[in-house]
N, C-alpha and C positions, 0 to 999 in steps of 0.2 A: 433833798437828802439831809441837808444840815438841819432843817426844821424837824424832820423826823427824829434825828438823833437827839436834838434838844428835848423833845417831848419824852423820848424813851428813857433818858437818864434822870427824869424827875424823881423816880423812886429812890435814888441814892442820896438825896439831899433833904434838908428840912422842907417839908411839903409847902408850908405857907410862904416862907422866905423865897424859895426857888420860883414859885409861881408868880409872886409879885415882882420880883426883880428880873426874871428871865423870860417867862412865858406870857405874862399879862398882855403884852401888845405884839407878840410874835405872830407872824402870818400863818403859822402852822402849815401842815401839808393839806391844802384844799380845805382848811378849816376843821381838820379831824384831830381828835385826841382820844387815846385809849386809857381807861382807868381800870386798874387791877387791884387797887388797895382802898379799903373802906375810908381811911383817913383822908384820902385825896378828894373825896366827893364834896366836902365843904369848901373847897378852894377853886373848883372849876368855874365858879361865877366870876372870877377875875380875868378869865380868858376872853378878851373883847372880840377876838376874831373867830371864836368857836361857832361852828354851824353843825358839826356832826360829832356826836358823842357816843362812844362805845364803852359800856361798863360790863366787865367780864367776871362771871362766877363769884360774886360776892355773897358770902353765906349769911350775913346778918342784915341785909337790906330788905325791908318789908314795905317801904313806901317810896314815893317819888318826891318828897318834900324838898329834897336837895336840888331839884331843877327849877324851883320857883324863882330864883334870882339869877338865872342864867341868861346869857344873850339868847335871842330868839333862834331856836334850833330848826333845821329842816330835816334832820335825821337823828333818831334816838335808838340805840341798840342796847338793851339791858338784859343781862343773863344773871339770874339769882338762884339761890338754893332754897328759898322759902317763898310762899305765896305772897304776892303784893296785895296790900289791903286797900289801896286807894289810888286811882288813876287821875283824880281831879286836877292835880298840878299840871297835867298836860294842857289845861285850858289856857295857860299863859303862852303857849307856843302855837299860835294861830297859823304860822307858816309851815308847820310840820307837814312834810310830804311822805315821809317813810318812817314807820314804827316797827321795831323788832323787839319782842319780849319772849324770852325763853326761860323756863323754870317750872315752878309747881302750881301755877295758876294765878288767878286774880279773885280774891274773895269778895271784893267790893263791887264787882260787876263792870260793865262796859258802857254805861250810859254816856259817859263823857265823849265817846266817839262821835256822837251827833254834832258836837261843837267843833270838830276838826275838819273844817270844810275843804281844806286843800289836800287832804290825805289821798295819795294815789297808790301807795304800796304798804302792805302790812304783812308781817310774819309773826305768827303766834305758835309757839311750840310748847304745849303744856301736857299735863297728865290727865288722869281720868276725872278730875274735879270739874272740868268744863263739859257741860252736857248739851249746850245749844250754840249754834253759830248765827242766831238771829241778829247779832250785833253787826254783821256785815252790811245789813240793809241801812244802817245808820251812816254809811259812807258810800253814797251812790256813785262817787267819782273814782272809785277804786279801779285801777288798771292791772294791779299785780297783787295776788293773794297767795300766801303760803300758810297752810294749816298742818301741823304735825302732832303726833302722839295724843290725839284727842279720842281715846278709845271708848269714851262713853257717849259720843255724839251719835244720835240715831237718825238725824234728819239734815240733809245738806241742801234742801230745796231753796233756802234763802240765797244761795250762790247764784242760782239761775236768774235772779232779778238784777244782777250786776251787768248792765248792758255795755259797759265800757271795758270790761275785763279782757285783757289780752294774755296775761300769764297766770297760770294756775298750777300750784303744787300741793298735793294731798298726801298725807301720811295715814296711819292707821286710824280707823273709826268704825263704829258698828254699822253705819249706813253704807250701802253700796253706792259708790260715787258715779258709776257709769251712766245711769239714767239722767243725772243732772249734767254731767259733762257733755253728753250728747245734745243738750239743749243750751249750750253756751256758744253761740255761733261766732262771737268775737274773739274767742281764745285761739291763739296761734302758737303759744308756747305752753306745753303741757308736760307735767312730771308726776309720776306716781312713786311713792316710797313705802317701805315697810309692809308690803303685801296688799296695799289698797286696791290694786287692780284685780285681785282675786284670781290670779294665775290664768287669765284668759285674754290674750291680746286681741283676739278676733272680735270681741264685743265692742271695741272702739274703732274698728276698721273704717266705718263710714266717715269719720272725721280726720283720719290720718292724712289724706291728700292735701288738706289745707294748712297743716302744721308746718311752721318753719323751724321749730325746735321741739324735740321729744326726749323724755327720759323715763326710765323705770329702774328701780334699784331695790335690792334687799329681799326679793322673793321671786320664785319661778314665774315665767310668763307663758308657759305652754308653748305651742307652736309659734315660732318666730316669723313664719311666712308673711303675716300682715305688715311687717316692717317694710316690705317692698312697696307699700302704698304711700310711703313718706316722700312723695315726689318733689315737694317744695322745701323739704328740710335741709338746713345748712348745718345743723348739729344734732347729734344723737348721743345720749348717754345710756349705757347698759351696765350699771354698776352693781357689784357684789352679787352677780348671778353665777350659777353653776353651768358650765358647758354651753354658753350662749352660741347659737348658730348665727354666724355673721353673713352667710351667703345671701340672704334677702337684701342686704345693703348694697351689693355690687352694682346695681343698676341705677342708683340714685345720683344723678348728674349734678345736683346742687350741693351735695354734701361737702363740707369743709372740715368738720371736726367730729371725731368719734372718741368718746370717753369710755374706757373700759376699766377704770380704776376699781379695784376690789375683786375683779374676776380671777386674779391669780393665774396659776399655771394651767388651769383647766381650759382657758380660752385658746382657740386656734385662729390666729389672725391671717393665715395664708390666703383665705378667699379674698381679702381686701386688695390683693395685688391686681385684681381685675377691675377695680374702681376706675371710672373714666378720667379722673383728674387727681392730682396730688392733694392729700388731706393730712391733717394732724391727727395722730393716734396717741391717746393718753393711756399709759399703762402703769401698773405697780412695778416696783423694783423686783428683780428675780427673773426666773426663766419663764418664757412664754412660747407656746408652740407656734411655729410658722414665722417667727420674727425675722429670720434671715431672708425669707422670701419677699418681705415688704420693706425692709430697711432702706434699700436704695430707691424705692419708688415713692415712699411717703416719709413725712417728718414724724419722728418718734420722740415723745416726751415721757420720761419715767419719773414717777413720784417717789 
C-alpha cells in the first residue's frame, strides 16, 4: 500500500526530481506504475524496478519512442486519443508477454509483432481504421486475445490458426465470429461484446459445455436456454442486457461467480436462490428485482 501511495502522489511534485529521489529504486506494487500525464513519460526510464506500465488517455501521444530506454517490460498498457504511427520501439522489450493498446488505431502497421516471441496476451481496442486481423498469426504463442471496436474487419479466419488460444474476447466487427469460434477447440474462456454474437446464443451451443468462463454484454442474446449447457463454467457475465432470463443458470453446479453489472432494475435475480451452492452475484447499485430472495443465500457485491 505504501508503494502504491508513493506512485500516486507523483503528480503533485516536480516530475523529474520526484522520480529520481523517491521512485527510482522503489519496489513499486509488483512493478506497476500508472502514468496519466504526458510530461511524466520522459522520466519513467529511471524506474529500475518497473515491469508493468499503464499509460492512460493521453491526447498527444502518437508514438512509443518513450519506451526505448525503459527497463525491460513484461506488460504495456497504452490508451491514447490519436493513432499511433510506429510500434517498432516494442522491439527493445523482448520479454513483453502482454500488450494492451486502446485508441484510434496504428497507422504504421503491426509487423513488429513477429519479433515479440514471448507474447501470450494482447488486447487491441481500435476503431474502423483496422481492416484486418492477419497480424495475430505473427504471434503463434498467444493464449489470450481481446479484439474490440474493429467495425471494418471482415475476416476473422486468422484467429482459427491460434492453437494455444484459451481466452477470446470479441467486440463489434463486420465478420460473423461464430464460424471461427466453433473451430477454436482450445478456447475455454469466451466473451462477446457490443452485439458480436448477433443476438442468437443457440449458434454457439455446441461449445458451451467445455467453457469454464463465458460472457456476453451490450446486446440482446435471444433465448437464454442454451446457458444451461455451461456445465463446466465457474463464472458467467451477462452485462448490460435487458430482462435477462437467469433460470437456465440454476442447474450449473460449478458456478461460483455471476456478473450482472449493467442490467439495472430489469433483471430478476430470484431464480438464483435455487442454485446448488453459494455464489457471488455482482450487481449495479440501485433496486434489483428478487434481491431479498437471494440475499441470505448468496454473496452480493454492488458496484
